[in-house]
C-alpha positions, 0 to 999 in steps of 0.5 A: 062678733057682730058686724056692727062691733067689727066696724066699731073696732075698725074705726077705733083702730083707724082713728089711732093709726091716723092720730099716730101719723098726725103726731109723728108728722107734727113732731117731724116738721117742728123738729126738722122743718119742711121737707126740701122736696116740698119747698119748690112746689110750695113756691110754685103755687104761691101768689096765683089767683090770690083773690079766688084763693081768698074767697076759698079761705073765707069758707073756713071762717066762722062767719061762713061756717056759723050760718051753714051750721044753722042751716043744717040745724034747720034741716034737722028740725024739718026732716027728722030722718037727717038729724043723726047726720046733722048731729054727726057733722056738727060734732065732727066740725067742732072737734076738727076746728077746736082740736086743730087750734089746740094742736097749733099751740101744742106744736107751736110751729111758726107760719111761713114768711112769704105770705100773700094778702093777709099775714096770719099770726096763729101757729101753723101746724096743723092747718085748721082750714085743712081740717075744716075742708076735710072734716066738714066740706068733704065729709058732707060731700060723702054724706050727700053722695051716699044719701037718697037725694035725687040723682040730679041733686046728689051727684052735682052737690057732692062734686061741688062740696069736694071741689070746695074742700080741694079749693080751700087746700089749694088756697092755703098754699096760694096765699102762703098761709101754710106749708104743705105738711100743715095741710097734710096734718090738718087732713090727718087730724080730720080723718082721725076725728071722723073715724073716732066719731064713727066708732061712737055714732051709729054707723047709719050716719053714713048710710042712706036715710029712709026718706028724702029732705 
């Protein structure tokens, strides 16, 4: 068995396992509610630095993601060696986003009632913001970290993208927009999508490109 085929099988197995955990968690929280041990933690995080939390929340909306997607397309047009990565990143983003919306309607878990700033009325599990945080910002942080960009750019940019992902996750709890399990579910969904996408796309999308933009 070739290394490429082994990697593809491993990616498929990982995607199936993550999807199973995602569905199991969704069934659990919609049937039995939020685990009691998480409730005090969620309450302690509520309504802290709400303005900053709202800024992070904006980063998961279409009016920010749209221009970022266009910028990536421009990068792909200008630097052909990055086209595979850009295509991979955009496909993963769309699947994370649309898939999270689908499963929100599938599980139909009501939102929290102790919201801050804005009462979001869409269903709760999984968090689409969490899926986007992991499936876009954290993914691109890893893509940048593995790239051949100069060290002075690669390291700081990867850290910024990872911090943005963490900030978005924190913001959803600080605003009372989601339960912690919604965030876990969104992250599991995003990781399952990434693993499945790696089984379809060439594995080189997460290896250093031959040139630098």
